[in-house]
N, C-alpha and C positions, 0 to 999 in steps of 0.2 A: 287648909284653909283655915282662919281662925277669926278673920275679920267680918264682921257684919255687912260692911260696906263695898267689900271685895268682888271683883268680879272673876269668874272661872278663867285659867289660861287655855284659849283655844286649841286643840290637838295635842293636848296634853290630859295626862290621867290627874286629876283633882279630887284629893280625898276631903271631904266635908262632913262634918259632924250632922246626924240628923237634926238637932235643935237648931243648930244654924241654917240648914238646908231648908229647913221651913218658912224661915223668915225672908228667904233671900226671893228676889223677883225672878220671872221666867227671863226677863233681859240679862240680869246679872249670871243666871244659870246658863244662859246660852241654848244651845239643843244639845242635850248630853246624849250621846251615844248607847251608854250603859250603864246599870242601875247595878251595884255589887253589894250585897249586904253577907257578910259572911257570921251569921248568927246575932248580928246588931239589933235587928228589928225583933228578934225575941226579947231581948233586954231593954228596949224602950218601952216608955208608958203608951198605954193603947191610942191615947189621943194622937202622939206622934206618928204612930204607925197608919192609924185612919187617916190623917192629913195627907201624909205621904203617898197611901195608897189609892184612896178615894177621892180627897180634894183635889191633890195635884197630879193624880193618875200617873205615877210612877215618875213625874218632872218629865214627862212626854218622850221618854227615852223608847227606841225599837228593841232593845235587849234588855233582860234582866239575867242575874246570876244571882240566886239566893241559896244560901246555907241555913235550913231551917231545923231547929231544934223542936220536934214535936208538932208544932206548928199552931199551937192554940194559946193565947195570950190572955190572962185572967182580965175581965171587963166588967167590973161591978159585980152584979150576980152571976153574969155568965161568962163566956168567952169569946175572943174575936180569933176566927179560924184564919190564919194566916196562910195555910196552905191553901185554903179554898180561895182566896183573893190573887194568889199567884196562878192559880189554874185559870182563872178568868182574864189574866194579862193578856194572852194571846193563843194563837192557834198551833204551834208546833213548840212542843215540848221535848225535852231531853232530860232525864232525871239520871244522876251520876251518883251512885250508891255510895255512902261511906259509912262511918262506924256508927254502929246505932248509937243513940236514936237520931242522930243528923243525917239530913238528907240534902243533896244540892239538887237545885233545878236550875236550866237553863231554856229562856224562851224567847222568842222575838214574835212580833205583831206580824 
């Protein structure tokens, strides 16, 4: 999906760039079932990551699949700990070990 005012196609897999998803309304996003990020959140500016994780609460999904490289994203003078943010997502967590230093996490609320 590349258009700002587009709506997701329900019942399908929709690939949306993080910067575009930030601007989409909850109605346009529908009720996503799964949030997938294969290292993309590690490469986004921390302002986008904070918006997705904290402001939009992972877009209200029930499950996340994250592959995280290291987990710490530079944030001004300190770091934003993406791994800790993903731990706070839900109760059941499954860790899929990958090549070091990448680690995949599957969680549901």
